[in-house]
C-alpha positions as CSV (number, residue, x, y, z in Angstrom):
1,M,11.4,56.8,8.6
2,F,13.6,57.5,11.7
3,Y,13.7,55.5,14.9
4,R,15.9,58.0,16.7
5,Y,16.5,61.7,16.0
6,L,18.5,61.1,12.8
7,K,18.9,57.3,12.6
8,V,17.2,55.9,9.5
9,E,15.2,52.7,10.1
10,P,16.9,49.8,8.3
11,V,13.5,48.7,6.8
12,C,10.4,50.8,6.2
13,Q,7.7,49.9,8.7
14,T,4.9,50.5,6.1
15,C,6.1,48.8,2.9
16,G,9.2,46.8,4.0
17,H,11.6,48.6,1.6
18,D,15.3,48.4,2.6
19,L,16.2,52.0,3.6
20,D,19.6,51.1,4.9
21,R,21.0,50.9,1.4
22,Y,20.7,54.7,0.8
23,P,23.8,56.4,2.2
24,S,23.0,60.0,3.2
25,D,26.3,60.4,5.2
26,D,27.2,64.1,5.5
27,G,25.0,65.5,2.8
28,P,22.1,66.5,5.1
29,A,24.4,68.4,7.4
30,Y,25.9,70.4,4.6
31,F,22.5,71.3,3.1
32,T,21.2,72.3,6.5
33,V,24.1,74.6,7.1
34,L,23.7,76.1,3.7
35,I,19.9,76.6,4.0
36,V,20.0,77.9,7.6
37,G,23.0,80.2,6.7
38,H,21.4,81.7,3.6
39,L,17.7,81.6,4.4
40,V,17.8,82.5,8.1
41,I,21.0,84.3,9.0
42,V,21.1,86.7,6.0
43,P,17.5,87.9,6.4
44,F,18.0,88.2,10.1
45,L,21.0,90.5,9.5
46,I,19.2,92.6,6.9
47,L,15.9,93.0,8.9
48,C,17.5,93.4,12.3
49,A,20.5,95.5,11.4
50,P,19.4,98.5,13.4
51,L,18.8,96.3,16.5
52,I,22.1,94.5,16.2
53,F,24.2,97.6,16.9
54,K,22.0,98.8,19.7
55,A,21.4,95.6,21.6
56,P,23.8,94.5,24.3
57,L,25.9,91.5,23.3
58,A,24.9,89.6,26.4
59,I,21.4,89.4,25.1
60,L,22.0,89.3,21.3
61,V,24.5,86.4,21.1
62,P,22.6,83.9,23.3
63,T,19.3,84.8,21.6
64,A,20.8,84.4,18.1
65,L,22.5,81.1,19.0
66,V,19.3,79.6,20.5
67,A,17.3,80.6,17.5
68,V,19.7,79.3,14.9
69,G,20.3,76.1,16.9
70,A,16.5,75.5,17.2
71,I,16.0,76.1,13.5
72,T,18.9,73.8,12.6
73,L,17.7,71.0,14.9
74,V,14.2,71.2,13.4
75,A,15.4,71.4,9.8
76,L,18.0,68.6,9.9
77,P,15.6,65.5,10.0
78,I,13.4,67.1,7.3
79,I,16.5,67.6,5.1
80,K,17.8,64.1,5.8
81,G,14.5,62.6,4.8
82,A,14.6,64.6,1.6
83,V,18.2,63.4,0.8
84,V,17.2,59.8,1.4
85,G,14.1,60.3,-0.8
86,L,16.3,61.9,-3.5
87,L,18.7,58.9,-3.3
88,Y,15.8,56.6,-3.7
89,A,14.4,58.5,-6.6
90,L,17.7,58.6,-8.4
91,D,18.4,54.9,-7.5
92,I,21.7,55.7,-5.8
93,N,22.7,53.2,-3.1
94,R,25.7,51.8,-1.3
95,A,26.5,49.4,-4.1
96,D,27.3,52.5,-6.3
97,A,30.2,53.5,-4.1
98,H,32.7,52.1,-6.6
99,L,31.6,54.8,-9.2
100,H,32.7,57.7,-7.0
101,T,36.2,58.9,-7.6
102,A,36.9,59.3,-3.9
103,D,36.1,55.7,-3.3
104,A,37.9,54.3,-6.3
105,P,40.9,52.1,-5.7
106,D,44.2,53.5,-6.7
């Protein structure tokens, strides 16, 4: 489905379906931040609360940033594929842009 890290192939290599017509835009990034923030950060803060106040910041901050960054980079292509799949299932494509209020002419 992807020919680069997050670049969707214009045409499916298996079935020849036009994938370029499904605009995922910023949706996958917002969902990834939401999921990583709620399902990773909050449990980390709850489970590791005693360690957070005792650990030196020079160790804690880089470790947390690397962990959150790695989880985000792994989750982003999966979530983008899910968004494109949802757009396919709901039959929403670039031709429907005129229906959105933000894209409507004044």
